[in-house]
C-alpha positions in Angstrom: 74.0 -10.2 -6.7 75.5 -12.6 -9.2 77.1 -11.4 -12.4 73.6 -11.2 -14.0 73.0 -8.7 -16.7 70.0 -6.8 -15.4 70.0 -3.9 -17.8 67.9 -5.3 -20.6 65.4 -6.7 -18.0 65.0 -3.4 -16.2 64.6 -1.6 -19.5 62.0 -4.1 -20.8 59.9 -4.0 -17.6 60.2 -0.2 -17.4 58.9 0.2 -20.9 56.2 -2.3 -20.4 54.9 -0.3 -17.4 55.0 2.9 -19.4 57.8 4.7 -17.6 60.3 6.9 -19.3 63.9 6.7 -18.0 63.5 10.2 -16.4 60.3 9.4 -14.6 61.4 6.0 -13.4 64.7 7.4 -12.1 62.8 10.1 -10.2 60.4 7.5 -8.8 63.4 5.5 -7.6 65.2 8.5 -6.2 68.3 7.9 -8.3 70.0 9.9 -11.1 69.0 9.4 -14.7 72.7 8.8 -15.3 72.7 5.8 -12.9 69.6 4.3 -14.5 71.1 4.7 -17.9 74.3 3.0 -16.9 72.3 0.1 -15.5 70.1 -0.2 -18.6 73.2 -0.1 -20.9 74.7 -2.8 -18.6 77.7 -0.7 -17.7 76.8 -1.1 -14.1 74.8 -3.7 -12.1 72.4 -2.5 -9.4 73.2 -3.5 -5.9 70.8 -5.8 -4.1 68.9 -3.0 -2.4 68.4 -1.0 -5.6 67.3 -4.2 -7.5 64.7 -4.9 -4.9 63.5 -1.3 -5.1 63.3 -1.5 -8.9 61.2 -4.7 -8.7 58.9 -3.2 -6.1 58.3 -0.1 -8.2 57.7 -2.1 -11.3 55.4 -4.6 -9.5 57.4 -7.6 -10.5 59.1 -10.2 -8.3 62.9 -10.7 -8.4 62.2 -14.2 -9.9 60.2 -12.6 -12.8 63.0 -10.1 -13.4 65.5 -13.0 -13.6 63.4 -15.0 -16.0 62.9 -12.4 -18.7 
């Protein structure tokens, strides 16, 4: 992916859908630490994880980019 800052977008959609960090990380099969790093923008998700995040949240990659 580009050098996009995905953290605030992931956090906003996660909260909008009513997930806590813990439940969303569990749904994705990733650690809470990894999700926290992504949301704090200390780490960007790879393309596969970003697609999985979008699928779980029910948003398109385009919607995620436009927030």
